[in-house]
C-alpha positions as CSV (number, residue, x, y, z in Angstrom):
1,M,0.2,-73.5,4.9
2,R,-0.5,-77.0,3.6
3,N,-1.6,-78.3,6.7
4,L,-4.4,-75.3,6.6
5,L,-5.4,-75.6,3.6
6,S,-5.8,-79.5,4.1
7,L,-7.9,-78.2,6.9
8,F,-10.0,-76.2,4.7
9,V,-10.7,-79.0,1.9
10,G,-11.5,-81.8,4.6
11,L,-14.3,-79.0,6.5
12,V,-15.5,-78.4,2.7
13,S,-15.8,-81.7,2.2
14,I,-17.8,-82.4,5.6
15,N,-19.6,-79.3,4.7
16,F,-21.3,-80.4,1.6
17,S,-23.3,-83.4,3.5
18,I,-24.1,-81.7,6.7
19,A,-24.3,-78.1,6.0
20,Q,-28.2,-78.0,7.2
21,S,-28.6,-76.2,10.1
22,T,-32.2,-74.8,10.2
23,S,-35.4,-76.8,11.3
24,S,-38.1,-74.1,10.5
25,T,-41.8,-74.8,8.9
26,Y,-41.7,-71.1,7.3
27,S,-38.4,-72.6,5.2
28,S,-41.4,-74.5,3.2
29,L,-42.4,-71.0,1.5
30,G,-39.5,-69.7,-1.1
31,I,-36.5,-70.7,-1.2
32,G,-35.9,-71.2,2.3
33,E,-34.6,-69.3,6.0
34,F,-32.7,-66.8,4.3
35,N,-29.0,-66.3,6.7
36,N,-28.4,-62.8,6.9
37,S,-26.5,-62.5,10.3
38,G,-23.0,-63.3,9.4
39,L,-20.7,-65.1,11.3
40,T,-20.3,-66.5,14.9
41,Q,-18.9,-62.6,16.1
42,N,-21.9,-60.9,14.0
43,Q,-24.5,-63.5,15.4
44,A,-23.7,-62.6,18.8
45,M,-24.6,-58.7,18.0
46,G,-27.8,-59.5,16.6
47,G,-26.4,-59.5,12.7
48,M,-24.7,-57.1,13.4
49,G,-21.6,-56.4,10.0
50,V,-22.7,-54.2,8.0
51,S,-20.7,-50.9,9.7
52,Y,-18.1,-52.7,12.1
53,G,-16.0,-55.6,12.0
54,S,-12.5,-56.1,13.7
55,S,-8.7,-56.7,12.5
56,F,-8.9,-60.3,14.1
57,S,-12.6,-61.7,12.4
58,V,-13.3,-62.1,9.0
59,N,-16.1,-59.9,7.6
60,N,-18.5,-61.8,5.2
61,V,-21.5,-59.2,5.6
62,N,-19.4,-56.0,4.0
63,P,-16.5,-57.3,2.3
64,A,-14.9,-53.6,2.1
65,I,-14.3,-54.1,6.0
66,S,-12.1,-56.7,4.6
67,V,-9.4,-54.2,4.5
68,K,-8.9,-54.1,8.1
69,N,-7.2,-57.2,8.6
70,Y,-3.9,-57.2,8.6
71,A,-3.3,-60.4,9.6
72,Y,-4.0,-64.0,8.4
73,S,-7.3,-65.4,9.6
74,F,-8.8,-68.9,9.7
75,Q,-12.5,-69.4,10.4
76,A,-14.7,-71.9,11.0
77,A,-18.3,-72.5,12.8
78,F,-20.4,-75.8,13.8
79,N,-24.7,-74.3,14.8
80,Y,-27.4,-75.7,16.8
81,N,-30.9,-75.1,17.3
82,T,-33.6,-76.2,18.8
83,L,-37.3,-75.1,18.7
84,D,-40.7,-75.7,19.9
85,A,-43.1,-75.2,17.4
86,A,-46.4,-74.6,18.3
87,T,-50.3,-74.5,17.4
88,S,-53.0,-74.1,18.6
89,A,-54.1,-77.4,19.2
90,G,-50.5,-79.2,20.1
91,S,-46.8,-78.8,19.8
92,D,-43.3,-80.3,19.0
93,R,-39.7,-80.1,19.4
94,I,-37.3,-79.5,16.8
95,D,-33.6,-79.4,17.0
96,G,-30.7,-79.2,14.1
97,G,-27.6,-78.6,13.0
98,G,-24.1,-78.7,11.3
99,L,-20.9,-77.3,9.9
100,S,-22.0,-74.0,9.2
101,Y,-19.3,-72.0,7.5
102,V,-15.6,-72.2,6.6
103,T,-13.6,-69.1,5.2
104,M,-10.3,-66.8,5.3
105,S,-8.7,-63.8,5.2
106,F,-5.4,-62.7,4.3
107,P,-3.8,-58.9,3.3
108,L,-2.3,-58.3,-0.4
109,I,-1.1,-55.3,1.4
110,P,-1.9,-54.6,5.4
111,R,-4.6,-52.2,5.9
112,K,-4.8,-51.3,2.0
113,W,-6.0,-54.1,-0.3
114,S,-7.4,-58.2,1.2
115,M,-8.2,-61.3,-0.1
116,G,-10.5,-63.6,1.5
117,L,-12.4,-66.7,0.3
118,G,-14.8,-69.2,2.2
119,L,-17.8,-71.6,2.1
120,N,-20.8,-70.6,3.9
121,Q,-24.9,-71.5,3.9
122,V,-26.9,-68.5,2.3
123,T,-30.4,-70.6,3.0
124,G,-31.7,-73.6,4.3
125,V,-34.9,-75.7,4.4
126,D,-36.0,-77.7,6.7
127,Y,-39.4,-78.9,7.7
128,N,-42.4,-81.4,8.6
129,L,-45.7,-81.1,8.9
130,S,-48.4,-83.1,8.9
131,V,-52.0,-82.9,8.1
132,E,-55.1,-84.6,8.7
133,S,-58.5,-83.7,6.8
134,P,-61.8,-85.5,5.9
135,V,-62.7,-86.6,2.6
136,V,-65.5,-85.0,1.0
137,N,-68.8,-86.9,0.8
138,S,-67.1,-90.3,2.4
139,S,-65.9,-91.5,5.6
140,L,-62.6,-91.8,4.6
141,M,-59.7,-89.5,6.0
142,S,-56.9,-88.3,3.9
143,I,-53.2,-88.3,5.8
144,N,-50.5,-85.6,4.2
145,N,-46.9,-86.3,5.6
146,I,-45.4,-83.1,3.7
147,Q,-41.5,-82.8,4.1
148,G,-38.5,-80.7,2.7
149,R,-35.0,-80.2,3.2
150,G,-31.9,-78.6,1.5
151,G,-31.4,-74.9,0.8
152,L,-28.7,-72.9,-0.7
153,S,-25.0,-72.8,0.1
154,E,-22.1,-70.3,-1.2
155,V,-18.3,-70.9,-2.5
156,Y,-16.9,-66.9,-2.1
157,L,-13.9,-65.1,-3.4
158,Q,-14.2,-61.3,-1.9
159,T,-11.4,-58.5,-1.9
160,G,-11.7,-55.0,-0.1
161,F,-9.3,-52.3,-1.0
162,M,-8.5,-48.5,0.3
163,V,-9.8,-46.1,-2.5
164,A,-8.8,-43.0,-0.1
165,K,-8.0,-41.7,3.8
166,N,-10.7,-43.6,5.8
167,L,-12.6,-44.9,3.0
168,S,-13.1,-48.5,1.6
169,L,-15.0,-50.3,-1.2
170,G,-15.7,-53.8,-1.4
171,L,-16.9,-57.0,-3.7
172,H,-18.1,-60.4,-2.5
173,A,-18.5,-63.1,-5.8
174,S,-20.2,-66.0,-5.1
175,Y,-21.1,-69.4,-6.6
176,L,-23.7,-70.0,-5.3
177,F,-25.3,-73.8,-5.2
178,G,-27.4,-76.1,-3.8
179,S,-30.8,-78.4,-3.7
180,T,-34.1,-78.7,-2.2
181,I,-36.0,-81.7,-2.2
182,R,-39.6,-81.4,-1.3
183,T,-42.1,-84.9,-1.0
184,N,-46.2,-85.2,-0.6
185,Q,-46.9,-88.2,0.7
186,L,-50.6,-89.4,0.8
187,E,-52.3,-92.4,2.6
188,L,-56.2,-92.4,2.6
189,L,-57.7,-94.2,6.1
190,N,-60.9,-95.5,6.4
191,E,-63.0,-95.8,9.8
192,Q,-61.4,-98.3,11.8
193,G,-57.3,-96.8,10.3
194,N,-56.6,-99.7,7.9
195,E,-55.5,-98.1,4.6
196,V,-57.5,-97.9,1.9
197,G,-56.3,-98.1,-2.0
198,I,-52.7,-97.4,-2.8
199,S,-50.6,-94.4,-0.9
200,S,-49.0,-91.7,-3.3
201,E,-45.7,-89.8,-3.3
202,Y,-44.9,-87.1,-4.8
203,Y,-41.1,-86.1,-5.2
204,E,-40.1,-82.9,-6.7
205,R,-35.9,-82.2,-6.4
206,T,-34.9,-78.4,-7.9
207,T,-31.1,-77.7,-8.1
208,F,-29.7,-74.7,-8.5
209,S,-26.6,-73.1,-9.7
210,D,-25.4,-69.3,-10.4
211,I,-23.2,-67.1,-9.6
212,T,-24.3,-63.7,-7.8
213,F,-22.4,-60.6,-6.8
214,K,-22.3,-58.2,-3.4
215,G,-21.0,-54.8,-3.3
216,G,-19.7,-52.5,0.2
217,L,-18.9,-49.6,1.7
218,Y,-17.4,-48.6,4.4
219,Y,-16.3,-45.5,5.9
220,M,-14.6,-44.1,9.2
221,A,-14.8,-40.7,10.4
222,K,-12.5,-39.9,13.0
223,L,-14.4,-37.9,16.2
224,S,-10.6,-38.6,18.1
225,E,-7.6,-40.0,19.0
226,R,-9.4,-43.1,20.2
227,K,-13.2,-42.7,19.1
228,L,-14.9,-43.7,15.5
229,L,-17.8,-43.0,13.8
230,N,-18.0,-46.2,11.0
231,F,-20.5,-45.9,8.4
232,G,-21.4,-49.1,6.1
233,A,-23.5,-50.1,3.4
234,I,-23.9,-53.3,1.1
235,Y,-25.7,-54.2,-2.3
236,H,-26.7,-58.2,-2.2
237,L,-27.7,-58.5,-6.2
238,F,-29.3,-61.6,-6.7
239,G,-31.2,-62.1,-9.8
240,D,-32.3,-65.2,-12.0
241,I,-31.0,-68.2,-10.3
242,N,-30.7,-71.5,-12.7
243,G,-31.4,-74.2,-11.5
244,K,-33.2,-77.9,-13.0
245,E,-36.1,-79.7,-12.1
246,F,-36.9,-83.4,-11.8
247,A,-40.7,-84.5,-10.6
248,K,-42.3,-87.2,-10.5
249,M,-45.4,-88.9,-8.8
250,A,-45.1,-93.0,-7.7
251,E,-46.2,-95.4,-5.0
252,L,-45.2,-94.4,-1.5
253,G,-41.1,-95.1,-1.0
254,Q,-40.7,-95.9,-5.4
255,S,-41.2,-91.6,-6.6
256,A,-37.2,-91.2,-5.5
257,I,-35.7,-94.3,-6.8
258,P,-34.6,-93.8,-10.6
259,N,-36.0,-96.3,-13.4
260,S,-38.7,-97.2,-10.4
261,P,-42.4,-97.7,-12.0
262,G,-44.4,-94.1,-11.8
263,N,-45.4,-91.1,-13.6
264,V,-41.8,-89.1,-14.2
265,L,-43.5,-85.4,-14.6
266,S,-40.2,-83.2,-15.2
267,D,-37.2,-84.6,-16.0
268,D,-34.6,-82.3,-15.3
269,V,-36.4,-79.2,-16.9
270,S,-34.2,-75.9,-16.9
271,G,-35.5,-73.1,-15.7
272,S,-34.9,-70.1,-12.4
273,I,-36.0,-68.8,-9.5
274,F,-36.1,-65.3,-9.1
275,I,-34.7,-63.5,-5.8
276,P,-35.2,-59.7,-5.0
277,Q,-31.4,-57.8,-4.5
278,R,-30.6,-56.9,-0.6
279,L,-30.0,-53.8,0.1
280,G,-27.6,-52.9,3.9
281,Y,-26.5,-49.9,5.9
282,G,-25.3,-48.8,9.1
283,V,-23.7,-46.7,11.6
284,S,-21.7,-47.6,15.2
285,Y,-19.8,-45.8,17.3
286,E,-15.8,-47.4,18.1
287,K,-14.1,-46.4,21.1
288,I,-10.3,-48.3,20.2
289,D,-10.1,-51.5,22.1
290,K,-13.1,-50.7,24.4
291,F,-16.9,-51.0,23.5
292,V,-18.3,-50.9,20.5
293,V,-22.1,-50.1,19.9
294,G,-24.3,-50.1,16.3
295,L,-27.7,-50.2,14.5
296,E,-28.2,-51.3,11.2
297,M,-30.7,-52.4,8.6
298,Q,-31.2,-54.8,5.9
299,H,-34.0,-55.2,2.7
300,Q,-35.1,-56.7,0.7
301,D,-38.6,-57.0,-1.2
302,F,-39.8,-61.0,-1.3
303,S,-42.8,-59.9,-3.5
304,Q,-40.6,-59.1,-6.7
305,F,-40.0,-63.3,-5.7
306,R,-40.7,-65.6,-8.4
307,G,-40.3,-69.5,-8.4
308,F,-39.7,-72.2,-10.4
309,H,-42.6,-72.3,-12.0
310,G,-43.4,-68.1,-11.9
311,G,-46.6,-66.4,-11.1
312,E,-47.7,-64.2,-8.6
313,S,-45.4,-64.2,-5.6
314,P,-47.2,-65.0,-1.9
315,L,-44.1,-63.8,-0.2
316,T,-44.0,-59.5,1.3
317,N,-41.2,-57.5,2.1
318,S,-39.5,-58.0,4.1
319,Y,-36.6,-55.8,6.6
320,K,-33.9,-56.6,9.7
321,I,-33.0,-54.2,12.2
322,S,-30.0,-55.1,14.5
323,L,-28.8,-53.2,17.5
324,G,-25.5,-55.3,19.4
325,G,-22.9,-53.7,20.7
326,Q,-19.3,-55.4,22.2
327,Y,-17.0,-54.8,24.8
328,V,-13.3,-55.3,26.3
329,P,-13.0,-54.7,29.9
330,N,-8.4,-54.6,29.0
331,P,-7.3,-56.3,25.7
332,Y,-3.6,-55.7,27.1
333,S,-3.9,-57.5,30.4
334,I,-0.7,-60.1,30.5
335,E,-2.6,-61.7,34.6
336,R,-6.1,-62.1,33.7
337,L,-7.5,-64.1,31.1
338,F,-11.1,-62.9,31.9
339,D,-9.8,-58.9,30.8
340,R,-8.8,-59.7,27.5
341,I,-12.5,-61.7,26.8
342,T,-14.5,-59.8,23.9
343,F,-18.2,-59.7,25.5
344,R,-21.1,-59.3,22.8
345,S,-24.8,-59.1,22.7
346,G,-27.5,-57.8,20.3
347,V,-31.2,-57.6,19.6
348,E,-32.4,-58.7,16.0
349,Y,-35.6,-57.8,14.7
350,E,-37.1,-59.2,11.6
351,R,-40.6,-59.1,9.6
352,L,-40.0,-62.0,7.4
353,P,-41.0,-62.1,3.6
354,Y,-44.8,-64.2,5.0
355,F,-48.1,-63.1,4.9
356,L,-50.3,-65.9,5.8
357,N,-54.1,-65.8,6.8
358,E,-53.5,-61.9,7.0
359,T,-51.3,-62.1,9.4
360,E,-47.5,-61.0,9.4
361,I,-45.3,-63.1,10.7
362,T,-42.3,-61.5,12.6
363,D,-38.9,-62.8,14.4
364,I,-37.1,-61.4,17.3
365,G,-34.2,-62.5,19.0
366,I,-32.1,-61.8,22.0
367,N,-28.1,-62.2,21.0
368,F,-24.9,-62.7,23.4
369,G,-21.8,-64.0,23.0
370,A,-17.5,-63.8,23.6
371,S,-14.2,-64.4,22.0
372,I,-12.1,-66.5,24.5
373,P,-8.0,-66.0,23.7
374,V,-6.7,-69.5,23.3
375,Y,-2.9,-68.5,22.2
376,S,-1.1,-65.5,20.1
377,M,-3.7,-64.0,18.3
378,S,-6.0,-66.7,17.8
379,L,-9.8,-66.7,19.5
380,F,-13.0,-69.5,20.6
381,N,-15.7,-67.7,19.3
382,L,-19.5,-68.4,20.7
383,A,-22.9,-66.9,20.2
384,F,-26.2,-67.7,21.5
385,K,-29.7,-66.4,20.5
386,V,-33.2,-67.1,22.1
387,G,-35.9,-66.0,20.0
388,S,-39.6,-66.4,19.0
389,R,-41.2,-66.6,15.5
390,G,-44.7,-66.8,14.0
391,T,-48.0,-66.7,16.2
392,V,-50.8,-69.6,16.8
393,D,-53.4,-67.2,15.7
394,N,-55.3,-67.1,12.4
395,G,-54.2,-71.4,12.5
396,L,-50.4,-70.8,11.9
397,I,-47.3,-72.1,14.1
398,R,-45.3,-69.7,17.2
399,E,-41.8,-71.4,17.1
400,N,-39.9,-70.5,20.4
401,Y,-36.4,-71.4,19.5
402,F,-32.5,-71.4,21.1
403,K,-29.5,-71.3,18.6
404,V,-26.0,-72.2,19.4
405,S,-22.8,-71.1,17.4
406,L,-19.3,-72.4,18.2
407,G,-16.1,-71.2,16.1
408,I,-12.8,-70.8,16.2
409,S,-10.8,-68.0,14.5
410,I,-6.8,-68.7,14.0
411,N,-5.3,-65.1,13.3
412,D,-1.5,-64.8,12.9
413,N,0.5,-62.0,11.3
414,S,4.2,-63.8,10.8
415,W,3.5,-64.5,7.3
416,F,3.8,-60.7,6.3
417,Y,7.0,-59.2,8.2
418,K,10.4,-59.8,6.6
419,K,12.6,-60.9,9.3
420,V,14.8,-58.7,11.1
421,F,16.9,-61.8,12.7
422,E,17.7,-65.0,11.2
């Protein structure tokens, strides 16, 4: 236990510095790109996790399903993604990665009451834009380099408990924290490409910290001895997220330096953003120890989003549809490792909350992955996603991407059963 707790603390420390694993131009809008696809095993099934979870995997999508964890489970994963961002004029390649999450779950009363805790990335901001345009009534050319990074993370505590036969409820409480840093550097060039005047830089850092809650419901309908129909639902209440803003205008390279010359526009001014609630629901058909197939949907109306300075939201309603499943040839096979591997795949379609130049921005991805037994009940988890978001029409950007999640699940049930022999 001491070793596992030391590992947890160590990974959390790393996560504070390298959690950012999102690279997308569209993360410049709102509070960034949301991670609604769960852990590695969920990602491999198109983000499915509202209506299904296994006994040997943590489920942080629907806390009510955590009652199925009759064994201790510790999970962590690294993510990496690469994308080609293209406009009608050209393209560029971007990549990013880091530690994605650290989480654990354990039963207080096996199959009746469980607890879990972890650290997870909620949103990510990572973009770098360069805009060249002529200065009106002048021969000069302006170059704006616009960059952003950061996002929101959560430390959470969740519990799931059985309230009636085959019916469980769950609660997920999060301490939400993080910051976004956005800069805009402006340079003026003459016809010969030489710098004119003094280049300026706008620097903005917004730091957030608050508490949010998510509730979950899970019902298992028994169709026969080994066939189940699972129903799940979640409601994530975000609301007002408190924060502080620091903003400064200065010469290029000076705005982020404390006490350097420049004009401080906001000096840790208190405020908040409003993130709308998220609703999810789904159904899955399961043949125990053989296969699962499910269909799930999540909604979040970002037209209600309010930024730090208020005003009307530039965002719109969003939703995500996940169709996925898993298959294991023979979980009881002793001789062949291949027969005990759980294979997963899924399709994920999302209408993003961005409506730009009279154009809806959508994201579609194909997912696949596996869980490979490595020792006793522990697993090595893999998930891959190939997808595309956006379009090059109407002056917008299309991003073709490839994502990888590599994780491990350490499971053990020896702590929760009395010894028969010493």
